[in-house]
C-alpha positions in Angstrom: 0.0 0.0 0.0 3.0 2.3 -0.3 3.9 2.6 3.4 7.4 1.5 2.6 8.7 3.2 -0.4 11.4 1.8 -2.6 14.9 2.8 -1.6 16.5 4.8 -4.3 19.6 3.1 -5.4 22.6 5.4 -5.9 23.2 5.6 -9.6 26.5 4.1 -10.6 28.2 6.0 -13.3 29.4 4.1 -16.3 31.4 5.3 -19.3 30.2 4.9 -22.9 31.6 1.3 -23.0 29.9 0.4 -19.7 33.1 0.6 -17.5 32.4 1.9 -13.9 33.5 5.4 -13.1 34.4 7.0 -9.8 35.8 10.3 -8.4 39.5 10.7 -9.5 39.2 8.7 -12.8 40.6 10.3 -15.9 38.3 10.2 -18.9 38.1 11.5 -22.5 35.0 13.6 -23.0 32.9 12.9 -26.1 31.0 16.2 -25.7 31.5 19.9 -25.2 35.2 19.8 -26.5 36.5 19.2 -23.0 39.1 16.7 -24.0 40.8 14.9 -21.2 39.0 15.3 -17.9 39.1 14.2 -14.3 36.0 13.3 -12.3 35.7 15.6 -9.3 33.1 16.2 -6.5 31.6 19.6 -7.2 29.1 21.8 -5.2 26.2 20.2 -7.0 27.5 16.7 -7.3 29.9 14.9 -9.7 31.5 17.0 -12.4 34.0 16.5 -15.2 36.9 19.0 -15.0 38.9 19.6 -18.2 42.6 19.1 -17.7 43.3 21.6 -20.6 40.9 24.5 -19.7 39.7 23.8 -16.2 36.1 24.1 -17.4 33.6 22.0 -15.4 30.5 20.2 -16.6 28.0 18.4 -14.4 27.6 14.6 -14.9 23.9 15.0 -15.8 24.8 16.9 -19.0 26.9 14.0 -20.1 24.2 11.2 -20.0 23.6 9.4 -23.3 19.8 9.2 -23.8 19.9 5.8 -25.4 22.2 3.9 -23.0 21.9 6.0 -19.9 25.8 5.8 -19.7 28.1 8.8 -19.7 29.4 10.3 -22.9 33.0 9.8 -21.8 35.5 7.0 -22.3 37.6 6.0 -19.3 41.3 6.3 -19.9 43.4 3.4 -18.6 46.8 4.1 -16.9 48.8 3.3 -20.1 46.8 5.9 -22.1 47.2 8.5 -19.4 51.0 8.1 -19.2 51.3 8.2 -23.0 49.7 11.6 -23.2 52.1 13.1 -20.6 55.3 12.5 -22.5 
């Protein structure tokens, strides 16, 4: 009868390929020309901060309508190190 509502499950962020994402991960943005970004905790929740420009975009703006995943690709450690050289 609705006395006990469903508990809202915390949404787990996943990249475009379905890999799980968390604060501190480095990703390549597929939107807004942000380039390489780091996931940070912002005032309004999770945000992507561009390494090149410092611009921040809320995670909600990066949701793919079809898959419900984020429009970013997680960069593995090898890819991150290759860009720094």
